[in-house]
Backbone bond lengths (Angstrom), bond angles and torsions (degrees), N, CA, C in turn:
res aa  C-N    CA-C-N  psi(-1)  N-CA   C-N-CA  omega(-1)  CA-C   N-CA-C  phi
1 I - - - 1.460 - - 1.524 110.24 -
2 L 1.321 115.94 -38.64 1.464 119.42 179.57 1.526 110.93 -61.03
3 A 1.327 117.15 -41.92 1.469 120.06 179.27 1.528 111.04 -63.47
4 L 1.315 117.51 -36.03 1.462 121.33 176.12 1.526 109.85 -65.62
5 Q 1.305 116.45 -45.44 1.463 120.97 -178.23 1.528 112.82 -67.14
6 T 1.330 117.05 -25.25 1.468 120.60 179.80 1.525 112.21 -98.60
7 D 1.334 116.41 19.01 1.464 123.57 173.14 1.524 115.02 65.79
8 E 1.334 117.98 23.90 1.463 119.34 175.37 1.523 110.56 -71.38
9 F 1.318 116.88 -27.93 1.457 122.43 173.77 1.516 108.61 -153.33
10 D 1.318 116.49 172.65 1.462 121.28 -171.93 1.525 114.87 -98.03
11 S 1.322 117.11 -22.33 1.460 119.34 -179.38 1.518 109.92 -155.27
12 I 1.322 114.88 162.67 1.459 122.02 177.12 1.524 107.41 -118.56
13 F 1.318 116.35 115.27 1.467 122.52 172.16 1.520 105.43 -110.55
14 S 1.306 116.95 95.35 1.453 121.06 -176.94 1.517 108.40 -153.37
15 A 1.290 116.24 -179.01 1.459 121.55 178.25 1.528 108.54 -80.62
16 M 1.327 115.98 72.65 1.459 121.26 -175.01 1.530 109.82 -112.33
17 T 1.329 115.06 106.09 1.458 120.30 179.18 1.525 109.92 -67.13
18 I 1.310 115.44 136.69 1.464 120.45 176.93 1.526 108.04 -76.42
19 N 1.328 115.43 125.67 1.461 120.71 174.91 1.525 108.96 -145.87
20 P 1.321 117.65 163.74 1.469 120.36 -175.55 1.530 114.08 -57.98
21 E 1.324 117.45 -37.00 1.461 120.25 -179.84 1.526 111.17 -62.54
22 R 1.315 116.41 -43.65 1.470 119.93 179.13 1.521 110.85 -69.94
23 E 1.327 116.62 -38.16 1.468 120.11 -179.21 1.527 112.34 -65.83
24 E 1.318 117.49 -22.85 1.467 120.21 175.00 1.528 110.73 -70.36
25 Q 1.328 116.87 -29.13 1.456 121.97 -173.77 1.523 114.06 -94.84
26 I 1.339 116.06 -38.71 1.465 120.83 -175.38 1.524 109.59 -141.76
27 D 1.328 115.99 166.23 1.463 120.93 172.18 1.524 108.31 -87.95
28 L 1.318 116.32 142.87 1.458 121.66 -178.89 1.520 109.68 -128.65
29 I 1.328 115.68 129.75 1.461 123.01 -179.91 1.531 107.31 -105.17
30 P 1.331 118.42 110.94 1.462 119.50 -178.29 1.529 111.80 -64.33
31 Y 1.348 116.16 137.00 1.466 119.63 179.96 1.520 113.91 -134.43
32 I 1.320 117.98 -12.76 1.460 121.40 -179.35 1.526 107.29 -162.61
33 T 1.309 117.39 154.97 1.460 121.97 176.99 1.523 108.11 -114.22
34 V 1.322 115.48 121.33 1.461 120.10 -173.42 1.526 110.33 -132.42
35 G 1.316 114.78 137.92 1.454 121.68 172.85 1.511 109.23 -125.53
36 T 1.289 115.35 -165.08 1.456 121.54 178.70 1.522 109.38 -86.92
37 G 1.321 114.84 140.61 1.452 121.65 173.29 1.519 109.80 -110.00
38 I 1.320 115.84 148.22 1.465 121.25 175.54 1.523 107.38 -104.71
39 L 1.324 115.76 118.23 1.460 123.21 179.77 1.522 107.97 -100.96
40 V 1.325 116.42 130.01 1.467 121.77 -176.42 1.527 109.48 -136.60
41 P 1.333 117.17 164.07 1.464 118.85 172.42 1.530 109.92 -61.06
42 T 1.315 116.37 147.17 1.461 121.41 179.65 1.528 110.10 -55.06
43 G 1.321 114.54 135.83 1.459 120.81 -176.26 1.517 112.68 92.60
44 N 1.342 116.24 -9.32 1.470 121.86 176.61 1.533 111.01 47.37
45 P 1.352 117.17 63.53 1.466 120.82 -172.81 1.530 115.26 -59.14
46 N 1.322 118.21 -22.78 1.464 120.44 178.84 1.525 112.79 -95.35
47 G 1.330 117.26 3.03 1.458 120.93 177.27 1.517 114.14 62.35
48 I 1.308 116.89 35.74 1.467 121.74 -178.34 1.525 109.35 -73.14
49 E 1.321 115.89 127.89 1.461 121.31 176.29 1.519 111.89 -123.40
50 E 1.327 116.90 -25.38 1.464 121.23 -178.09 1.525 108.65 -150.34
51 L 1.319 116.07 172.90 1.461 120.97 -175.95 1.521 113.13 -56.04
52 S 1.322 117.40 -41.17 1.468 119.69 -177.05 1.529 112.11 -63.08
53 D 1.324 117.40 -20.84 1.463 120.89 177.36 1.526 112.03 -72.18
54 L 1.329 117.43 -9.17 1.461 121.27 178.36 1.526 111.98 -81.80
55 C 1.337 117.29 -11.40 1.462 120.91 179.53 1.531 109.91 -56.13
56 G 1.332 115.82 131.93 1.455 121.46 -179.80 1.514 114.47 82.56
57 L 1.328 117.36 -2.98 1.464 121.68 -179.14 1.528 110.50 -106.45
58 T 1.319 115.75 172.81 1.462 122.35 176.61 1.516 108.63 -104.03
59 V 1.330 115.89 128.68 1.459 122.34 -177.32 1.523 109.23 -122.91
60 A 1.324 116.27 127.85 1.464 122.70 178.29 1.525 109.21 -97.10
61 V 1.333 116.54 131.67 1.463 122.11 -179.49 1.520 109.79 -140.62
62 Q 1.326 114.99 161.14 1.460 120.07 173.32 1.522 108.43 -80.44
63 L 1.314 115.76 135.47 1.460 123.34 179.40 1.524 111.21 -59.22
64 G 1.325 116.62 135.52 1.453 121.60 173.65 1.514 115.63 79.76
65 T 1.314 117.86 13.98 1.465 121.16 -178.16 1.528 110.57 -101.99
66 V 1.328 115.07 166.44 1.468 118.92 174.41 1.526 110.21 -62.19
67 Q 1.322 117.07 -26.63 1.459 120.06 179.36 1.533 111.26 -69.08
68 E 1.323 117.41 -35.08 1.469 119.58 175.21 1.529 109.41 -62.39
69 T 1.317 116.36 -46.50 1.466 121.08 178.42 1.524 110.60 -61.54
70 L 1.319 116.65 -44.72 1.464 121.86 -179.84 1.527 110.99 -60.26
71 A 1.321 116.97 -44.76 1.467 120.88 179.63 1.527 110.80 -63.75
72 N 1.325 116.98 -44.29 1.465 120.26 179.89 1.524 111.84 -67.46
73 D 1.329 117.25 -40.73 1.467 120.61 177.89 1.528 110.94 -64.27
74 T 1.329 116.63 -40.94 1.464 120.54 177.77 1.519 110.12 -64.81
75 S 1.319 116.47 -42.79 1.457 121.54 -179.72 1.524 111.94 -58.29
76 A 1.329 116.20 -36.04 1.466 120.80 -178.77 1.527 112.33 -61.95
77 S 1.331 117.00 -23.29 1.467 119.78 179.95 1.530 112.64 -100.64
78 C 1.309 116.91 5.10 1.465 121.19 -179.29 1.529 111.39 -86.64
79 T 1.328 116.64 148.38 1.458 121.29 170.20 1.524 108.40 -69.75
80 E 1.329 115.93 -45.66 1.464 121.65 174.02 1.527 106.79 -111.23
81 A 1.322 116.39 117.86 1.465 122.37 -172.22 1.523 112.91 -60.17
82 I 1.307 114.36 153.86 1.463 121.91 169.97 1.522 107.06 -80.29
83 T 1.312 116.79 135.17 1.460 120.37 171.20 1.521 106.09 -87.11
84 V 1.323 116.36 107.70 1.460 122.03 -177.59 1.522 107.95 -95.94
85 V 1.329 115.80 117.13 1.455 121.85 179.52 1.521 107.61 -109.13
86 T 1.337 116.68 125.07 1.464 120.56 -176.47 1.526 111.16 -105.03
87 F 1.327 113.95 148.75 1.461 122.49 179.11 1.518 108.89 -133.54
88 D 1.328 116.45 154.55 1.466 120.76 -179.82 1.520 112.43 -64.21
89 T 1.332 117.22 -29.67 1.464 121.16 -179.99 1.524 109.33 -134.53
90 N 1.326 116.27 156.74 1.455 119.15 176.75 1.530 112.39 -67.33
91 P 1.344 120.61 -37.55 1.467 118.14 176.46 1.537 113.10 -56.26
92 L 1.328 117.67 -33.90 1.467 119.72 176.34 1.529 110.69 -68.81
93 A 1.328 116.86 -37.65 1.465 120.73 177.15 1.530 110.46 -64.75
94 V 1.324 116.53 -41.11 1.469 120.87 178.61 1.529 110.19 -66.50
95 A 1.320 117.10 -38.99 1.467 120.25 177.34 1.526 110.41 -60.83
96 D 1.327 116.90 -38.20 1.461 120.79 177.44 1.529 110.47 -63.31
97 L 1.314 117.14 -41.31 1.465 121.42 176.37 1.525 110.35 -62.74
98 R 1.311 116.47 -46.09 1.478 120.62 -176.40 1.519 112.21 -64.81
99 T 1.330 117.01 -29.62 1.466 119.88 -178.61 1.527 112.57 -94.31
100 G 1.336 116.93 6.63 1.456 120.66 175.48 1.516 115.55 88.25
101 G 1.322 117.66 5.30 1.461 120.18 178.73 1.514 113.02 -74.33
102 A 1.322 116.43 -21.80 1.466 121.51 -179.86 1.524 108.87 -133.68
103 D 1.320 114.38 157.81 1.462 121.20 177.55 1.518 112.53 -91.01
104 A 1.340 116.04 -21.85 1.465 121.15 -178.34 1.520 109.07 -158.63
105 N 1.311 114.73 162.31 1.463 123.01 174.47 1.517 106.76 -128.86
106 L 1.323 116.59 138.76 1.458 121.96 173.58 1.518 108.22 -109.97
107 A 1.334 116.28 131.30 1.466 122.00 179.00 1.520 108.05 -155.43
108 D 1.325 116.74 168.52 1.461 119.58 173.26 1.527 107.81 -53.59
109 F 1.334 116.69 139.06 1.462 121.56 -173.03 1.535 113.64 -51.94
110 P 1.342 119.99 -48.48 1.471 118.12 179.83 1.528 112.77 -62.42
111 V 1.319 116.64 -33.87 1.468 120.78 178.03 1.523 109.35 -67.43
112 A 1.332 116.59 -46.82 1.462 120.54 178.71 1.531 110.73 -61.32
113 Y 1.329 115.95 -40.67 1.464 120.28 179.12 1.532 110.58 -61.82
114 L 1.319 116.89 -46.53 1.463 120.70 179.57 1.529 110.71 -64.23
115 D 1.334 116.69 -40.11 1.466 119.47 177.33 1.525 110.59 -59.44
116 A 1.326 117.23 -41.01 1.467 120.55 177.69 1.524 110.70 -64.24
117 Q 1.337 116.69 -43.83 1.465 121.09 -179.25 1.524 112.10 -62.35
118 E 1.320 116.52 -33.00 1.466 121.23 -176.51 1.529 113.08 -93.89
119 S 1.337 117.63 9.64 1.465 120.82 -173.47 1.523 114.20 -94.12
120 D 1.321 117.72 9.49 1.469 121.22 -177.86 1.530 111.93 56.29
121 G 1.333 115.92 34.82 1.453 120.31 177.29 1.516 115.05 84.17
122 D 1.326 117.95 3.37 1.465 120.99 -177.85 1.529 113.46 -79.83
123 L 1.339 116.75 -25.02 1.463 120.77 -173.76 1.517 110.91 -129.27
124 E 1.334 115.48 155.91 1.462 121.51 173.33 1.522 108.26 -138.91
125 V 1.321 115.31 151.74 1.463 120.30 176.14 1.525 107.47 -105.01
126 L 1.325 115.77 136.19 1.460 119.60 177.68 1.520 108.80 -67.42
127 P 1.331 118.23 148.51 1.466 120.45 -168.75 1.526 116.66 -72.18
128 N 1.306 118.56 -23.68 1.464 119.29 -174.05 1.524 112.47 -96.59
129 Q 1.328 115.45 131.46 1.456 120.80 174.57 1.526 109.37 -77.93
130 I 1.310 116.06 147.07 1.464 122.23 178.29 1.521 108.28 -106.40
131 D 1.322 116.41 130.61 1.472 122.39 176.13 1.528 112.40 52.91
132 A 1.316 116.80 48.79 1.469 120.58 -179.27 1.528 110.76 -64.18
133 A 1.327 115.09 138.61 1.469 122.51 178.97 1.526 107.77 -147.17
134 P 1.324 117.16 156.98 1.469 118.81 -177.59 1.528 113.24 -73.35
135 Y 1.328 114.71 141.28 1.463 122.32 166.95 1.519 106.35 -89.80
136 G 1.325 115.94 151.23 1.452 119.13 179.72 1.516 113.28 -131.41
137 I 1.324 115.06 150.78 1.463 122.89 170.21 1.523 105.25 -83.48
138 G 1.315 116.97 123.67 1.457 120.82 -176.94 1.515 112.79 -92.60
139 V 1.327 115.98 134.39 1.473 122.28 173.76 1.531 108.07 -137.34
140 R 1.325 115.06 154.88 1.464 119.82 176.76 1.521 109.96 -61.94
141 K 1.303 116.74 146.64 1.467 120.84 179.11 1.523 111.42 -60.48
142 E 1.331 117.34 -28.46 1.466 121.30 179.99 1.527 112.58 -78.23
143 S 1.328 117.46 -7.84 1.466 121.89 -174.13 1.525 111.64 -96.27
144 A 1.318 116.60 54.95 1.468 121.07 -177.52 1.525 111.87 -59.91
145 Q 1.331 117.16 -38.30 1.466 120.08 -178.65 1.528 110.85 -66.25
146 L 1.331 117.20 -45.22 1.464 120.43 178.46 1.527 109.92 -63.46
147 R 1.310 116.63 -43.06 1.467 119.78 177.99 1.527 110.31 -57.00
148 A 1.324 117.22 -45.95 1.468 121.44 -178.86 1.525 111.26 -61.99
149 V 1.323 117.31 -42.37 1.469 121.34 179.94 1.531 110.24 -64.63
150 L 1.320 117.11 -44.10 1.461 120.38 179.51 1.531 111.21 -65.15
151 E 1.325 117.19 -41.44 1.466 120.18 177.03 1.528 111.09 -62.16
152 Q 1.342 116.80 -42.25 1.465 120.43 179.04 1.526 110.98 -64.47
153 A 1.324 116.67 -41.02 1.464 120.24 179.52 1.529 110.45 -63.77
154 L 1.322 116.55 -43.49 1.458 120.27 178.53 1.527 110.90 -62.64
155 Q 1.320 116.78 -45.09 1.465 120.28 178.52 1.532 111.48 -62.61
156 A 1.324 116.86 -35.55 1.469 120.53 179.60 1.528 111.25 -65.09
157 I 1.344 117.21 -43.70 1.468 118.08 -179.16 1.528 111.62 -74.56
158 I 1.326 117.14 -25.01 1.470 119.11 172.60 1.525 109.12 -68.90
159 A 1.336 116.37 -47.10 1.472 121.50 -176.83 1.523 112.69 -63.86
160 D 1.335 117.74 -37.49 1.472 118.84 -176.36 1.530 113.58 -89.94
161 G 1.338 117.01 1.22 1.460 120.44 176.32 1.514 115.34 91.38
162 T 1.319 117.94 -6.64 1.466 120.85 -179.00 1.526 111.33 -62.00
163 Y 1.321 116.54 -43.74 1.470 122.24 -179.73 1.532 109.93 -56.22
164 A 1.325 116.69 -51.40 1.464 121.28 -179.89 1.524 111.18 -62.52
165 A 1.326 116.99 -38.30 1.467 120.69 -179.97 1.526 111.32 -65.81
166 I 1.318 116.77 -39.90 1.470 120.24 178.47 1.526 109.77 -63.56
167 L 1.322 116.75 -48.08 1.463 119.43 179.41 1.525 110.99 -62.37
168 A 1.325 117.32 -39.98 1.467 120.94 179.28 1.524 111.38 -64.94
169 A 1.327 116.91 -37.73 1.465 120.64 -179.93 1.529 111.41 -61.02
170 W 1.315 115.82 -29.27 1.462 121.11 179.72 1.530 111.39 -102.98
171 D 1.341 117.51 6.91 1.462 123.37 -179.09 1.533 111.22 57.17
172 L 1.332 115.44 40.01 1.462 121.60 -177.80 1.531 112.04 -118.77
173 E 1.318 116.40 34.24 1.458 120.12 -179.98 1.528 112.16 -58.21
174 S 1.328 116.67 -28.62 1.469 120.23 -178.72 1.524 112.64 -67.98
175 T 1.325 117.36 -10.35 1.466 120.56 -179.73 1.526 112.71 -96.71
176 A 1.327 117.42 0.43 1.472 121.04 -177.55 1.520 111.07 -61.96
177 L 1.324 114.93 149.15 1.459 119.67 173.84 1.521 109.08 -60.47
178 P 1.335 117.04 146.11 1.476 118.32 178.79 1.514 111.49 -67.70
């Protein structure tokens, strides 16, 4: 956000959840709704359906993410704690899952979905997103014209079906804006 505010670039297209703190600093144009996905070995051997099913299991997450917080917060309400193992990157967390070091991985739903798709059938992502919230394209508050153009472009691809087609191509219809 600081780089945007200091004119290093004009917009941020990234996995940036819209929240009040960010909205105080920049304008955000919602473009997708994303929550946490639970990635498990194919066949879901531990029968995980929701966060509370992770109690007593080992969960691999990327350090410093909302998923780390989510895993720790969930663990606090468990009778048998979740063993939360953190990694510098999500690919390292997924590698831990694939090699049996963890029972599940928590990541942003589209990331978890892609990890499952690229796992040669070894992994699957559970279908329901947890705590889904909109991601936004960030622009400086002074950039009203750019914001308007980006909003119009987004509305155009929604209206002509391109937006839905892109999400369908990646099997991510559940992330569409309401």
